C-alpha positions in Angstrom: -11.5 9.7 10.8 -8.1 11.3 10.5 -6.6 8.0 11.6 -7.8 6.1 8.5 -6.4 8.7 6.1 -3.0 8.7 7.9 -2.9 4.9 8.0 -3.9 4.7 4.3 -1.0 7.0 3.4 1.4 5.0 5.5 0.3 1.8 3.8 0.7 3.3 0.3 4.2 4.5 1.2 5.1 1.0 2.5 3.7 -0.5 -0.7 5.9 1.8 -2.8 8.9 1.0 -0.6 8.4 -2.8 -1.0 7.9 -2.4 -4.7 11.2 -0.5 -5.0 13.0 -3.1 -2.9 11.7 -5.8 -5.2 12.8 -4.0 -8.3 16.3 -3.5 -6.8 16.4 -7.2 -5.9 15.5 -8.3 -9.5 18.1 -5.9 -10.9 20.8 -7.2 -8.5 20.0 -11.0 -9.0 18.9 -10.8 -12.6 16.1 -13.3 -11.8 12.8 -13.5 -9.9 13.4 -15.4 -6.7 11.0 -16.3 -3.9 12.0 -13.2 -1.9 11.0 -11.0 -4.9 7.6 -12.6 -5.1 7.2 -12.2 -1.4 8.0 -8.5 -1.6 5.5 -8.0 -4.4 2.8 -9.8 -2.5 3.4 -7.6 0.5 3.4 -4.5 -1.7 0.1 -5.5 -3.3 -1.5 -6.0 0.1 -0.2 -2.7 1.4 -1.2 -0.7 -1.7 -4.7 -2.3 -1.7 -5.2 -1.7 2.0 -4.0 1.9 1.7 -6.4 2.7 -1.1 -9.2 1.0 0.7 -8.5 3.0 3.9 -8.3 6.3 2.0 -11.6 5.5 0.2 -13.2 4.6 3.5 -12.0 7.9 5.0 -13.7 10.0 2.2 -16.9 7.9 2.2 -17.2 8.2 6.0 -16.5 11.9 5.8 -19.1 12.3 3.1 -21.7 10.4 5.1 -20.9 12.3 8.2 -21.4 15.6 6.4 -24.9 14.6 5.1 -26.2 14.2 8.6 
């Protein structure tokens, strides 16, 4: 299940990227606009999916080793 680990890491990196873009957007505009909320929403989904994929990878690997 090397694919789920790699995908999880990519999703976490994208979540961090979207979060940093949202922070830069707030600092530039001095307010929370719809674009900032949209970026935070995408970052939340990416970070959650990434953590879930990494957890799945280790659970699957642990279950595979028990057999």
